[in-house]
C-alpha positions as CSV (number, residue, x, y, z in Angstrom):
1,M,2.5,-59.7,8.5
2,R,1.2,-62.2,6.1
3,V,3.2,-62.3,3.0
4,L,2.9,-64.4,-0.4
5,V,6.5,-65.1,-1.9
6,T,6.8,-66.0,-5.7
7,G,10.0,-67.3,-6.6
8,G,10.4,-68.6,-3.3
9,E,12.7,-71.3,-4.0
10,G,15.3,-69.6,-6.1
11,L,18.7,-68.1,-4.7
12,V,17.3,-64.8,-3.4
13,G,13.7,-66.2,-2.7
14,T,15.2,-68.8,-0.4
15,A,17.0,-66.0,1.4
16,V,14.0,-63.9,1.8
17,V,11.6,-66.6,3.1
18,D,14.0,-67.7,5.8
19,H,14.6,-64.0,6.8
20,L,11.1,-63.1,6.9
21,R,10.1,-66.2,9.0
22,A,13.2,-65.5,11.1
23,H,11.3,-62.2,11.7
24,G,8.0,-63.4,12.7
25,H,6.1,-63.1,9.3
26,D,3.9,-65.8,8.1
27,V,5.2,-66.5,4.6
28,T,3.1,-68.6,2.1
29,L,5.0,-69.6,-1.0
30,L,3.3,-69.5,-4.5
31,R,3.7,-73.3,-5.6
32,G,1.9,-72.6,-9.3
33,D,2.8,-70.6,-12.0
34,A,3.1,-67.3,-11.7
35,R,0.9,-66.6,-14.7
36,D,-1.9,-68.5,-13.6
37,R,-4.4,-66.0,-12.1
38,A,-6.4,-68.8,-10.5
39,A,-3.1,-70.1,-8.5
40,V,-2.2,-66.5,-7.7
41,A,-5.6,-65.4,-6.3
42,E,-5.9,-68.8,-4.2
43,A,-2.4,-68.2,-3.0
44,A,-2.9,-64.3,-2.2
45,E,-6.2,-64.8,-0.3
46,C,-5.9,-62.9,3.1
47,V,-2.1,-61.6,2.7
48,D,-1.0,-58.3,3.6
49,G,1.9,-58.2,1.0
50,V,3.6,-59.8,-1.9
51,A,7.1,-60.2,-2.4
52,H,7.3,-61.0,-6.2
53,L,10.7,-62.6,-7.3
54,A,9.6,-65.7,-9.7
55,A,11.2,-65.0,-13.3
56,I,13.5,-66.4,-15.8
57,P,16.6,-64.8,-14.6
58,S,18.6,-64.3,-17.9
59,P,18.1,-64.1,-21.6
60,F,20.7,-66.5,-22.4
61,H,18.9,-70.1,-22.1
62,H,15.4,-69.3,-23.3
63,P,13.8,-67.9,-26.9
64,A,13.4,-64.2,-26.4
65,D,9.6,-64.1,-26.6
66,E,9.5,-66.7,-23.7
67,V,11.8,-64.6,-21.5
68,F,9.8,-61.4,-22.1
69,G,6.5,-63.1,-22.0
70,N,7.0,-65.0,-19.1
71,N,8.5,-62.3,-16.9
72,A,6.2,-59.5,-18.0
73,L,3.1,-61.4,-17.8
74,A,4.0,-62.9,-14.3
75,T,4.7,-59.7,-12.7
76,F,1.3,-58.2,-14.0
77,T,-0.7,-61.4,-13.2
78,V,0.8,-61.5,-9.4
79,L,0.5,-57.6,-8.6
80,W,-3.1,-57.5,-10.4
81,T,-4.8,-60.4,-9.0
82,A,-3.4,-59.7,-5.4
83,A,-4.4,-55.6,-5.9
84,E,-7.8,-57.0,-6.8
85,L,-8.0,-59.3,-3.8
86,G,-7.3,-56.0,-1.4
87,V,-3.4,-56.5,-1.1
88,R,-1.9,-52.9,-0.9
89,R,1.9,-53.7,-0.4
90,F,4.2,-55.0,-3.1
91,V,8.1,-55.9,-3.3
92,V,9.3,-56.8,-7.1
93,A,12.5,-58.2,-7.8
94,G,13.9,-55.6,-10.0
95,S,17.1,-55.5,-11.6
96,V,20.0,-53.1,-12.7
97,N,19.4,-54.4,-16.0
98,A,16.1,-52.2,-16.2
99,T,18.7,-49.9,-17.6
100,G,19.8,-52.2,-20.3
101,L,23.4,-51.2,-20.2
102,I,24.7,-54.5,-19.1
103,M,23.2,-57.0,-21.5
104,N,23.0,-54.5,-24.5
105,P,25.2,-56.2,-27.4
106,H,26.4,-52.6,-28.0
107,A,28.0,-52.3,-24.6
108,P,27.2,-48.6,-24.1
109,P,28.6,-47.0,-21.0
110,P,26.6,-45.3,-18.4
111,A,25.8,-41.6,-18.9
112,R,27.7,-40.6,-15.4
113,Y,28.8,-42.1,-12.5
114,P,27.7,-42.5,-9.6
115,I,24.9,-44.4,-11.2
116,D,21.2,-43.9,-9.7
117,E,17.8,-44.4,-10.3
118,T,17.5,-41.6,-12.8
119,A,20.2,-43.1,-15.3
120,P,18.8,-43.2,-19.0
121,A,17.8,-46.4,-20.2
122,D,19.5,-48.2,-23.6
123,V,17.7,-51.6,-23.7
124,A,18.2,-54.1,-26.4
125,D,17.6,-57.5,-24.7
126,P,14.3,-59.2,-23.8
127,Y,15.2,-59.7,-20.1
128,S,16.1,-55.9,-19.6
129,L,13.0,-55.0,-21.2
130,S,11.1,-57.3,-19.2
131,K,12.7,-55.8,-15.9
132,Q,11.9,-52.2,-17.3
133,V,8.1,-53.4,-17.8
134,D,8.2,-54.9,-14.3
135,E,8.5,-51.0,-13.0
136,L,5.9,-49.9,-15.1
137,T,3.6,-52.7,-13.9
138,L,4.2,-51.6,-10.4
139,R,3.5,-48.1,-10.9
140,A,0.4,-48.8,-12.6
141,V,-1.0,-51.1,-10.1
142,C,0.0,-48.7,-7.3
143,R,-1.8,-46.0,-9.1
144,R,-4.7,-48.1,-10.2
145,F,-5.3,-49.4,-6.5
146,G,-3.9,-47.0,-4.1
147,A,-1.3,-49.5,-3.1
148,A,2.4,-49.0,-2.4
149,G,5.8,-51.0,-3.1
150,F,9.1,-51.1,-4.1
151,A,11.0,-52.3,-7.3
152,L,14.4,-53.2,-5.9
153,R,17.1,-53.0,-8.6
154,L,19.0,-55.7,-7.8
155,P,22.7,-56.2,-8.9
156,L,24.8,-59.8,-9.0
157,M,23.4,-61.6,-6.2
158,I,26.2,-63.4,-4.1
159,S,25.7,-66.3,-1.7
160,E,28.6,-68.7,0.0
161,A,27.7,-71.2,-2.6
162,N,28.3,-69.0,-5.6
163,R,31.2,-66.7,-4.4
164,A,34.0,-68.3,-5.8
165,G,32.8,-69.1,-9.2
166,L,31.6,-65.4,-9.6
167,R,34.5,-63.9,-8.3
168,A,36.6,-65.8,-11.1
169,W,34.1,-64.8,-13.6
170,A,33.9,-61.0,-12.6
171,A,37.6,-60.7,-12.8
172,E,37.4,-62.4,-16.3
173,N,34.5,-59.9,-17.5
174,A,35.7,-56.6,-15.7
175,A,34.8,-54.5,-18.8
176,S,31.0,-55.8,-18.9
177,G,30.6,-54.4,-15.2
178,R,30.8,-50.8,-16.1
179,G,27.0,-50.8,-16.9
180,D,26.2,-51.1,-13.5
181,G,29.5,-50.0,-11.6
182,W,30.7,-53.5,-10.8
183,G,27.8,-53.8,-8.3
184,W,27.0,-56.9,-6.2
185,L,25.2,-57.9,-2.9
186,D,25.0,-60.7,-0.6
187,V,21.8,-62.4,-0.6
188,R,21.7,-61.9,3.1
189,D,21.4,-58.3,2.7
190,G,19.1,-58.7,-0.2
191,A,16.7,-60.4,2.2
192,E,16.7,-57.5,4.5
193,A,16.2,-55.3,1.9
194,F,12.8,-57.3,0.9
195,R,11.8,-57.4,4.6
196,L,12.2,-53.2,4.9
197,A,10.5,-53.1,1.7
198,L,7.5,-54.6,2.6
199,T,7.3,-53.1,6.2
200,V,8.8,-49.3,6.1
201,P,6.1,-46.5,5.4
202,C,5.8,-46.0,1.4
203,D,4.1,-43.7,-0.6
204,G,3.1,-45.2,-4.0
205,A,5.6,-46.9,-6.4
206,Q,9.4,-46.6,-5.5
207,V,12.3,-47.7,-7.6
208,V,15.5,-48.2,-5.5
209,H,19.1,-49.5,-6.0
210,V,20.5,-51.7,-3.4
211,A,24.0,-52.5,-3.5
212,A,27.1,-53.4,-1.6
213,T,29.3,-50.4,-0.9
214,T,32.2,-51.8,-2.9
215,T,32.6,-53.4,-6.2
216,F,33.0,-57.1,-6.9
217,Q,36.5,-56.4,-8.4
218,D,40.1,-56.4,-6.6
219,A,41.1,-53.4,-8.6
220,P,40.7,-49.8,-7.1
221,T,37.6,-48.2,-8.7
222,E,39.4,-45.3,-10.2
223,E,41.6,-47.5,-12.2
224,L,38.4,-49.6,-13.6
225,L,36.9,-46.1,-14.4
226,A,40.1,-45.2,-16.1
227,R,40.2,-48.4,-17.8
228,H,36.7,-49.3,-19.1
229,A,35.0,-45.9,-18.8
230,P,37.3,-43.1,-19.3
231,K,35.1,-40.6,-21.1
232,V,31.9,-41.1,-18.6
233,P,31.4,-38.0,-16.8
234,R,31.8,-38.1,-12.7
235,T,30.4,-36.1,-10.0
236,E,32.9,-37.4,-7.5
237,R,36.0,-39.5,-6.9
238,F,35.6,-43.3,-5.5
239,P,38.5,-44.3,-3.2
240,G,39.7,-47.5,-3.0
241,R,37.2,-49.7,-4.1
242,T,34.3,-47.9,-3.3
243,A,31.3,-48.6,-5.5
244,P,30.2,-45.9,-8.1
245,I,26.6,-46.3,-7.4
246,D,24.4,-43.7,-5.5
247,T,22.1,-45.8,-2.8
248,T,21.0,-42.8,-1.2
249,R,17.5,-43.7,-1.7
250,A,17.9,-47.4,-0.3
251,R,19.1,-45.5,2.9
252,E,16.6,-43.0,2.9
253,L,13.6,-44.7,2.0
254,L,14.4,-48.2,3.4
255,G,16.8,-47.3,6.0
256,F,19.0,-50.0,4.3
257,T,22.6,-50.6,4.9
258,P,24.2,-53.6,3.8
259,R,26.2,-55.5,6.3
260,H,28.3,-58.2,4.4
261,G,31.1,-57.0,2.2
262,E,33.9,-58.3,0.6
263,D,37.5,-58.5,2.4
């Protein structure tokens, strides 16, 4: 499969590129600005699918209009331009932040556990808003052009290089993790999710949570819930460090099971 990857030099993008090539796919990296229609059109010529990962990754280091404007326009430009050229398979690096709960300054709790793709959104920051719009853009492009694809709601992405630092950060910020169920995913598993999302049968636009089976915390999950989300309804109990995240759609639609966990 010939695949155009945007954001292919970032943390997750690098893993995706290496993984796709290791599985025999012909990968092209977008070298220009993802908002530049001409650059996208040149790179997307004759590809079969697009993995779109280019984005400003947080709202903390850029003005709000730049975060939202860059991310939303980049996704629209890449998907729409490629679709006009005949591309009919897309995978977008979505985010658990599409729900808005994690970066919302009012820190609302989830509506229920386990968290799934139907969780109601409560967005109050430009990054989360951009990720929500990304999902709408994928739906619009798939509807308009008869394309198919996935928005993968990625959690905290962990590599060997950032693992120790993020473990320390997560331990100090356990309260903020309730918004996404203290989720995380190894970048190697993230790369496999992208590969599957490019190649499995797909009908229209699909939003899918991908996450490790455990939380990124040392404390048992029931203890975390009792401490940080005592009033949030639950439909089941979560033994040990089981993540309170429902990844049924990832298993059923992608055949995805994470292989890299935490000791």
